[in-house]
C-alpha positions in Angstrom: 121.7 108.1 87.1 118.4 108.4 88.0 117.1 106.5 91.4 114.2 105.4 93.0 112.6 104.1 95.7 109.9 101.2 96.2 107.3 100.5 99.0 105.6 97.8 99.5 104.0 96.0 102.1 104.9 92.4 104.1 103.1 90.5 106.5 104.0 88.4 109.3 102.0 86.5 111.2 104.5 85.1 113.5 107.5 87.2 115.8 110.4 87.4 113.5 114.4 88.7 113.4 116.0 89.4 110.8 119.8 89.5 110.8 122.0 89.0 113.2 119.9 91.3 115.5 118.4 90.1 118.6 115.8 91.9 118.4 112.4 90.4 118.3 109.5 91.9 116.0 105.5 91.0 116.8 103.5 89.8 114.0 102.0 92.3 111.7 102.2 94.6 108.4 105.3 95.9 108.1 106.3 98.9 105.0 109.3 97.4 102.8 111.5 100.4 101.2 113.7 99.7 98.5 116.3 102.0 97.2 117.1 101.2 92.6 119.6 102.5 90.9 118.9 102.8 87.6 121.8 100.9 85.0 123.3 102.2 82.9 124.8 101.1 79.2 121.5 99.0 78.6 118.9 99.5 75.3 116.3 99.8 78.0 115.7 101.3 81.2 116.7 98.7 84.0 116.9 98.8 88.0 119.1 97.4 90.8 118.3 97.3 94.3 121.2 98.8 96.3 119.3 98.7 99.6 116.6 97.9 101.0 115.0 98.9 104.6 112.5 97.4 106.9 110.1 99.9 108.5 109.4 100.0 112.8 107.2 99.7 114.2 104.3 97.3 112.1 101.9 99.6 110.4 98.6 100.7 112.2 101.0 100.6 115.8 100.4 104.1 116.9 104.0 105.1 117.8 105.8 108.6 117.5 108.7 107.8 116.5 109.8 105.0 113.6 113.2 104.0 112.2 114.3 102.3 109.4 116.0 98.6 109.7 119.2 97.8 106.8 118.0 94.3 105.3 119.2 92.1 103.2 116.1 90.7 101.1 117.3 87.4 100.8 116.7 87.1 104.5 113.5 88.7 105.1 112.0 85.9 102.0 114.0 82.9 104.4 112.1 84.9 106.7 108.7 85.2 105.1 109.1 81.8 103.9 109.8 80.1 107.4 106.7 82.5 109.2 105.1 80.3 106.5 106.1 76.9 107.1 105.3 77.7 110.9 101.4 78.1 109.4 101.6 75.5 107.4 102.8 73.9 110.3 100.5 74.6 112.9 97.5 73.8 110.7 98.7 70.5 110.1 99.5 69.4 114.3 96.1 70.5 115.1 94.1 68.7 112.1 92.6 65.3 114.0 
């Protein structure tokens, strides 16, 4: 098996929480790191995600220490959808 890491970034426009932690993270651009492993026994190259992490703090924040928070990608997707819904709701509520 050939493991690999993939990195991407996500943008939160409002403070957010992920998982069962009570920690509130500020709005910003965050790096997501996914650890993947190659699937064996298929006739093409394919990978499955075995772990995902949110790197803290947000990109561009000055700090000496960083940490990785284990996350569920489904929870991340729900948090991003809620963040976007907040934007839409705020736009609708502020229109005359």
